[in-house]
N, CA, C and O atoms as a GROMACS GRO file, in nm:
protein
  364
    1MET      N    1  11.022   8.426  14.040
    1MET     CA    2  11.103   8.314  13.999
    1MET      C    3  11.013   8.208  13.935
    1MET      O    4  10.906   8.178  13.988
    2SER      N    5  11.055   8.151  13.823
    2SER     CA    6  10.974   8.050  13.756
    2SER      C    7  10.987   7.915  13.827
    2SER      O    8  11.072   7.898  13.914
    3GLU      N    9  10.903   7.821  13.787
    3GLU     CA   10  10.902   7.689  13.849
    3GLU      C   11  11.036   7.616  13.831
    3GLU      O   12  11.076   7.539  13.918
    4ASN      N   13  11.104   7.640  13.720
    4ASN     CA   14  11.228   7.568  13.690
    4ASN      C   15  11.351   7.630  13.754
    4ASN      O   16  11.458   7.568  13.755
    5GLU      N   17  11.338   7.750  13.809
    5GLU     CA   18  11.452   7.817  13.872
    5GLU      C   19  11.463   7.776  14.017
    5GLU      O   20  11.363   7.756  14.086
    6THR      N   21  11.586   7.764  14.062
    6THR     CA   22  11.610   7.735  14.202
    6THR      C   23  11.691   7.848  14.262
    6THR      O   24  11.756   7.924  14.190
    7THR      N   25  11.686   7.859  14.390
    7THR     CA   26  11.765   7.961  14.459
    7THR      C   27  11.907   7.909  14.473
    7THR      O   28  11.928   7.798  14.521
    8PRO      N   29  12.004   7.988  14.434
    8PRO     CA   30  12.142   7.941  14.448
    8PRO      C   31  12.181   7.932  14.595
    8PRO      O   32  12.127   8.005  14.679
    9PRO      N   33  12.274   7.844  14.626
    9PRO     CA   34  12.320   7.836  14.765
    9PRO      C   35  12.397   7.961  14.802
    9PRO      O   36  12.441   8.036  14.715
   10PRO      N   37  12.413   7.985  14.932
   10PRO     CA   38  12.491   8.101  14.973
   10PRO      C   39  12.634   8.092  14.920
   10PRO      O   40  12.692   7.983  14.911
   11ALA      N   41  12.690   8.205  14.886
   11ALA     CA   42  12.829   8.209  14.840
   11ALA      C   43  12.919   8.170  14.956
   11ALA      O   44  12.906   8.223  15.066
   12SER      N   45  13.012   8.077  14.930
   12SER     CA   46  13.105   8.033  15.034
   12SER      C   47  13.231   7.979  14.969
   12SER      O   48  13.232   7.947  14.850
   13PHE      N   49  13.334   7.968  15.047
   13PHE     CA   50  13.459   7.911  14.997
   13PHE      C   51  13.437   7.766  14.955
   13PHE      O   52  13.488   7.721  14.852
   14GLU      N   53  13.360   7.692  15.036
   14GLU     CA   54  13.333   7.551  15.005
   14GLU      C   55  13.260   7.537  14.872
   14GLU      O   56  13.291   7.448  14.793
   15PHE      N   57  13.163   7.626  14.846
   15PHE     CA   58  13.089   7.618  14.721
   15PHE      C   59  13.179   7.655  14.603
   15PHE      O   60  13.169   7.595  14.496
   16LEU      N   61  13.266   7.752  14.622
   16LEU     CA   62  13.363   7.788  14.518
   16LEU      C   63  13.450   7.668  14.482
   16LEU      O   64  13.467   7.636  14.365
   17ILE      N   65  13.504   7.601  14.583
   17ILE     CA   66  13.589   7.484  14.559
   17ILE      C   67  13.509   7.373  14.492
   17ILE      O   68  13.557   7.312  14.396
   18ALA      N   69  13.387   7.347  14.540
   18ALA     CA   70  13.303   7.244  14.481
   18ALA      C   71  13.275   7.273  14.334
   18ALA      O   72  13.272   7.181  14.252
   19SER      N   73  13.253   7.399  14.300
   19SER     CA   74  13.227   7.437  14.160
   19SER      C   75  13.349   7.410  14.073
   19SER      O   76  13.336   7.358  13.962
   20ILE      N   77  13.466   7.444  14.122
   20ILE     CA   78  13.589   7.422  14.045
   20ILE      C   79  13.617   7.272  14.032
   20ILE      O   80  13.661   7.226  13.927
   21ILE      N   81  13.592   7.197  14.138
   21ILE     CA   82  13.611   7.052  14.134
   21ILE      C   83  13.520   6.991  14.027
   21ILE      O   84  13.564   6.908  13.948
   22MET      N   85  13.395   7.033  14.025
   22MET     CA   86  13.301   6.980  13.926
   22MET      C   87  13.348   7.012  13.784
   22MET      O   88  13.338   6.929  13.694
   23GLN      N   89  13.398   7.131  13.765
   23GLN     CA   90  13.449   7.170  13.634
   23GLN      C   91  13.564   7.078  13.593
   23GLN      O   92  13.569   7.031  13.479
   24ALA      N   93  13.656   7.052  13.684
   24ALA     CA   94  13.770   6.964  13.655
   24ALA      C   95  13.722   6.821  13.627
   24ALA      O   96  13.774   6.754  13.538
   25GLN      N   97  13.623   6.774  13.703
   25GLN     CA   98  13.572   6.639  13.681
   25GLN      C   99  13.508   6.625  13.543
   25GLN      O  100  13.526   6.523  13.476
   26VAL      N  101  13.435   6.726  13.501
   26VAL     CA  102  13.377   6.724  13.367
   26VAL      C  103  13.489   6.723  13.263
   26VAL      O  104  13.483   6.647  13.166
   27GLN      N  105  13.592   6.806  13.282
   27GLN     CA  106  13.702   6.812  13.187
   27GLN      C  107  13.782   6.682  13.183
   27GLN      O  108  13.841   6.649  13.080
   28LEU      N  109  13.784   6.610  13.293
   28LEU     CA  110  13.852   6.480  13.297
   28LEU      C  111  13.765   6.368  13.241
   28LEU      O  112  13.810   6.254  13.228
   29GLY      N  113  13.639   6.399  13.208
   29GLY     CA  114  13.548   6.298  13.155
   29GLY      C  115  13.491   6.209  13.263
   29GLY      O  116  13.445   6.098  13.234
   30MET      N  117  13.491   6.255  13.388
   30MET     CA  118  13.444   6.174  13.500
   30MET      C  119  13.293   6.184  13.520
   30MET      O  120  13.233   6.100  13.586
   31MET      N  121  13.232   6.286  13.463
   31MET     CA  122  13.088   6.304  13.483
   31MET      C  123  13.026   6.370  13.362
   31MET      O  124  13.094   6.428  13.277
   32ALA      N  125  12.895   6.358  13.355
   32ALA     CA  126  12.822   6.415  13.242
   32ALA      C  127  12.809   6.566  13.258
   32ALA      O  128  12.804   6.618  13.369
   33MET      N  129  12.803   6.632  13.146
   33MET     CA  130  12.778   6.776  13.146
   33MET      C  131  12.632   6.798  13.183
   33MET      O  132  12.545   6.722  13.140
   34PRO      N  133  12.603   6.901  13.262
   34PRO     CA  134  12.463   6.931  13.291
   34PRO      C  135  12.385   6.955  13.161
   34PRO      O  136  12.431   7.027  13.072
   35GLY      N  137  12.268   6.894  13.151
   35GLY     CA  138  12.184   6.909  13.033
   35GLY      C  139  12.222   6.820  12.916
   35GLY      O  140  12.166   6.834  12.808
   36SER      N  141  12.318   6.728  12.936
   36SER     CA  142  12.362   6.642  12.825
   36SER      C  143  12.295   6.505  12.830
   36SER      O  144  12.339   6.412  12.762
   37GLU      N  145  12.191   6.492  12.908
   37GLU     CA  146  12.113   6.369  12.918
   37GLU      C  147  12.200   6.249  12.954
   37GLU      O  148  12.183   6.141  12.896
   38GLY      N  149  12.291   6.266  13.047
   38GLY     CA  150  12.371   6.157  13.099
   38GLY      C  151  12.493   6.119  13.017
   38GLY      O  152  12.567   6.029  13.056
   39GLU      N  153  12.515   6.187  12.905
   39GLU     CA  154  12.633   6.157  12.824
   39GLU      C  155  12.759   6.204  12.893
   39GLU      O  156  12.767   6.318  12.938
   40GLN      N  157  12.858   6.116  12.900
   40GLN     CA  158  12.987   6.156  12.956
   40GLN      C  159  13.052   6.257  12.862
   40GLN      O  160  13.045   6.245  12.740
   41ALA      N  161  13.115   6.355  12.921
   41ALA     CA  162  13.186   6.454  12.842
   41ALA      C  163  13.317   6.392  12.791
   41ALA      O  164  13.377   6.309  12.858
   42GLU      N  165  13.358   6.434  12.674
   42GLU     CA  166  13.489   6.394  12.623
   42GLU      C  167  13.595   6.459  12.710
   42GLU      O  168  13.586   6.579  12.737
   43PRO      N  169  13.695   6.384  12.752
   43PRO     CA  170  13.800   6.446  12.833
   43PRO      C  171  13.872   6.556  12.755
   43PRO      O  172  13.899   6.543  12.636
   44ASN      N  173  13.903   6.662  12.825
   44ASN     CA  174  13.984   6.770  12.770
   44ASN      C  175  14.096   6.791  12.871
   44ASN      O  176  14.086   6.873  12.962
   45LEU      N  177  14.204   6.715  12.852
   45LEU     CA  178  14.310   6.710  12.952
   45LEU      C  179  14.387   6.841  12.964
   45LEU      O  180  14.441   6.871  13.070
   46VAL      N  181  14.394   6.917  12.857
   46VAL     CA  182  14.463   7.047  12.864
   46VAL      C  183  14.390   7.138  12.962
   46VAL      O  184  14.451   7.200  13.049
   47TRP      N  185  14.257   7.147  12.945
   47TRP     CA  186  14.179   7.232  13.034
   47TRP      C  187  14.166   7.172  13.174
   47TRP      O  188  14.158   7.246  13.272
   48ALA      N  189  14.163   7.040  13.183
   48ALA     CA  190  14.159   6.976  13.316
   48ALA      C  191  14.284   7.014  13.395
   48ALA      O  192  14.275   7.048  13.512
   49LYS      N  193  14.400   7.006  13.330
   49LYS     CA  194  14.525   7.042  13.398
   49LYS      C  195  14.522   7.189  13.440
   49LYS      O  196  14.566   7.224  13.550
   50HIS      N  197  14.473   7.274  13.352
   50HIS     CA  198  14.464   7.417  13.384
   50HIS      C  199  14.375   7.440  13.506
   50HIS      O  200  14.411   7.516  13.595
   51THR      N  201  14.260   7.375  13.510
   51THR     CA  202  14.168   7.391  13.622
   51THR      C  203  14.231   7.339  13.751
   51THR      O  204  14.219   7.403  13.856
   52ILE      N  205  14.297   7.225  13.745
   52ILE     CA  206  14.365   7.169  13.862
   52ILE      C  207  14.476   7.264  13.907
   52ILE      O  208  14.494   7.287  14.027
   53ASP      N  209  14.550   7.318  13.813
   53ASP     CA  210  14.656   7.414  13.847
   53ASP      C  211  14.597   7.539  13.912
   53ASP      O  212  14.658   7.597  14.003
   54MET      N  213  14.479   7.582  13.866
   54MET     CA  214  14.414   7.698  13.927
   54MET      C  215  14.378   7.670  14.073
   54MET      O  216  14.390   7.758  14.159
   55LEU      N  217  14.333   7.548  14.102
   55LEU     CA  218  14.307   7.511  14.241
   55LEU      C  219  14.436   7.516  14.322
   55LEU      O  220  14.436   7.555  14.439
   56GLY      N  221  14.547   7.475  14.259
   56GLY     CA  222  14.677   7.483  14.325
   56GLY      C  223  14.715   7.626  14.358
   56GLY      O  224  14.771   7.653  14.464
   57VAL      N  225  14.686   7.718  14.267
   57VAL     CA  226  14.712   7.860  14.291
   57VAL      C  227  14.627   7.908  14.408
   57VAL      O  228  14.676   7.979  14.497
   58LEU      N  229  14.502   7.868  14.409
   58LEU     CA  230  14.412   7.906  14.518
   58LEU      C  231  14.465   7.852  14.651
   58LEU      O  232  14.459   7.922  14.753
   59GLU      N  233  14.515   7.730  14.650
   59GLU     CA  234  14.572   7.672  14.772
   59GLU      C  235  14.690   7.756  14.820
   59GLU      O  236  14.701   7.788  14.939
   60GLU      N  237  14.778   7.791  14.729
   60GLU     CA  238  14.898   7.868  14.765
   60GLU      C  239  14.861   8.006  14.816
   60GLU      O  240  14.916   8.052  14.916
   61LYS      N  241  14.768   8.072  14.750
   61LYS     CA  242  14.733   8.210  14.785
   61LYS      C  243  14.650   8.220  14.913
   61LYS      O  244  14.645   8.327  14.975
   62THR      N  245  14.586   8.111  14.954
   62THR     CA  246  14.504   8.115  15.075
   62THR      C  247  14.574   8.051  15.194
   62THR      O  248  14.516   8.041  15.302
   63LYS      N  249  14.699   8.006  15.174
   63LYS     CA  250  14.772   7.939  15.281
   63LYS      C  251  14.774   8.026  15.407
   63LYS      O  252  14.809   8.143  15.403
   64GLY      N  253  14.735   7.965  15.520
   64GLY     CA  254  14.733   8.036  15.646
   64GLY      C  255  14.605   8.112  15.674
   64GLY      O  256  14.589   8.169  15.781
   65ASN      N  257  14.513   8.113  15.578
   65ASN     CA  258  14.388   8.189  15.594
   65ASN      C  259  14.263   8.102  15.591
   65ASN      O  260  14.152   8.154  15.588
   66LEU      N  261  14.281   7.971  15.593
   66LEU     CA  262  14.166   7.881  15.583
   66LEU      C  263  14.141   7.812  15.716
   66LEU      O  264  14.231   7.794  15.798
   67THR      N  265  14.016   7.773  15.737
   67THR     CA  266  13.985   7.688  15.852
   67THR      C  267  14.042   7.549  15.823
   67THR      O  268  14.078   7.518  15.710
   68LEU      N  269  14.049   7.468  15.925
   68LEU     CA  270  14.098   7.331  15.907
   68LEU      C  271  14.013   7.257  15.804
   68LEU      O  272  14.067   7.186  15.720
   69GLU      N  273  13.882   7.272  15.810
   69GLU     CA  274  13.792   7.204  15.716
   69GLU      C  275  13.813   7.253  15.573
   69GLU      O  276  13.815   7.173  15.480
   70GLU      N  277  13.828   7.383  15.556
   70GLU     CA  278  13.850   7.438  15.422
   70GLU      C  279  13.983   7.388  15.365
   70GLU      O  280  13.990   7.351  15.249
   71ARG      N  281  14.088   7.389  15.449
   71ARG     CA  282  14.219   7.342  15.403
   71ARG      C  283  14.215   7.196  15.364
   71ARG      O  284  14.271   7.157  15.261
   72ARG      N  285  14.149   7.113  15.445
   72ARG     CA  286  14.138   6.971  15.413
   72ARG      C  287  14.061   6.948  15.284
   72ARG      O  288  14.099   6.866  15.202
   73LEU      N  289  13.951   7.022  15.266
   73LEU     CA  290  13.873   7.011  15.143
   73LEU      C  291  13.960   7.041  15.022
   73LEU      O  292  13.959   6.966  14.925
   74LEU      N  293  14.033   7.149  15.029
   74LEU     CA  294  14.118   7.190  14.916
   74LEU      C  295  14.231   7.091  14.893
   74LEU      O  296  14.254   7.050  14.779
   75GLU      N  297  14.301   7.051  14.999
   75GLU     CA  298  14.413   6.957  14.984
   75GLU      C  299  14.366   6.822  14.933
   75GLU      O  300  14.426   6.766  14.841
   76ASN      N  301  14.259   6.769  14.993
   76ASN     CA  302  14.209   6.637  14.951
   76ASN      C  303  14.157   6.640  14.808
   76ASN      O  304  14.178   6.545  14.732
   77SER      N  305  14.092   6.748  14.772
   77SER     CA  306  14.040   6.760  14.635
   77SER      C  307  14.153   6.767  14.534
   77SER      O  308  14.147   6.703  14.429
   78LEU      N  309  14.255   6.844  14.566
   78LEU     CA  310  14.370   6.853  14.476
   78LEU      C  311  14.439   6.718  14.460
   78LEU      O  312  14.476   6.680  14.348
   79THR      N  313  14.456   6.647  14.569
   79THR     CA  314  14.520   6.515  14.562
   79THR      C  315  14.440   6.422  14.472
   79THR      O  316  14.496   6.355  14.385
   80GLU      N  317  14.309   6.417  14.493
   80GLU     CA  318  14.222   6.331  14.413
   80GLU      C  319  14.224   6.370  14.266
   80GLU      O  320  14.238   6.284  14.179
   81LEU      N  321  14.211   6.499  14.236
   81LEU     CA  322  14.209   6.542  14.096
   81LEU      C  323  14.343   6.519  14.028
   81LEU      O  324  14.346   6.481  13.910
   82ARG      N  325  14.451   6.540  14.098
   82ARG     CA  326  14.583   6.513  14.038
   82ARG      C  327  14.599   6.366  14.008
   82ARG      O  328  14.653   6.330  13.903
   83PHE      N  329  14.553   6.280  14.098
   83PHE     CA  330  14.558   6.135  14.076
   83PHE      C  331  14.475   6.098  13.954
   83PHE      O  332  14.520   6.022  13.868
   84ARG      N  333  14.354   6.152  13.945
   84ARG     CA  334  14.266   6.124  13.830
   84ARG      C  335  14.326   6.175  13.700
   84ARG      O  336  14.312   6.112  13.596
   85TYR      N  337  14.392   6.288  13.705
   85TYR     CA  338  14.456   6.343  13.586
   85TYR      C  339  14.566   6.249  13.538
   85TYR      O  340  14.576   6.220  13.419
   86VAL      N  341  14.650   6.202  13.630
   86VAL     CA  342  14.757   6.108  13.593
   86VAL      C  343  14.697   5.982  13.534
   86VAL      O  344  14.746   5.933  13.432
   87GLN      N  345  14.592   5.930  13.594
   87GLN     CA  346  14.525   5.812  13.539
   87GLN      C  347  14.476   5.839  13.396
   87GLN      O  348  14.495   5.757  13.307
   88ALA      N  349  14.415   5.954  13.375
   88ALA     CA  350  14.359   5.987  13.244
   88ALA      C  351  14.469   6.000  13.139
   88ALA      O  352  14.449   5.962  13.024
   89THR      N  353  14.585   6.053  13.178
   89THR     CA  354  14.693   6.069  13.079
   89THR      C  355  14.759   5.936  13.046
   89THR      O  356  14.824   5.924  12.942
   90GLN      N  357  14.743   5.837  13.133
   90GLN     CA  358  14.804   5.707  13.109
   90GLN      C  359  14.713   5.610  13.034
   90GLN      O  360  14.757   5.502  12.995
   91SER      N  361  14.585   5.649  13.014
   91SER     CA  362  14.494   5.558  12.943
   91SER      C  363  14.493   5.586  12.795
   91SER      O  364  14.422   5.518  12.720
   0.00000   0.00000   0.00000
């Protein structure tokens, strides 16, 4: 492994959700793209909505199979992203 490479974290449901959340945040223009030297990404609301909807599908398909912590992470994240999406569409 080279000096610039890092070891990825273990695969987990929490990491999957965190990855999708980060993708939605970038699409909403809430954070900079990795490697963009701090520049905020232009919002792409069509893809942001799609990503948020995908999290909703994941919530529906995993209902009854998550730990309390996993369910809270998913529910709270969806609530926050949906709120941010509505804010972005109104600006």
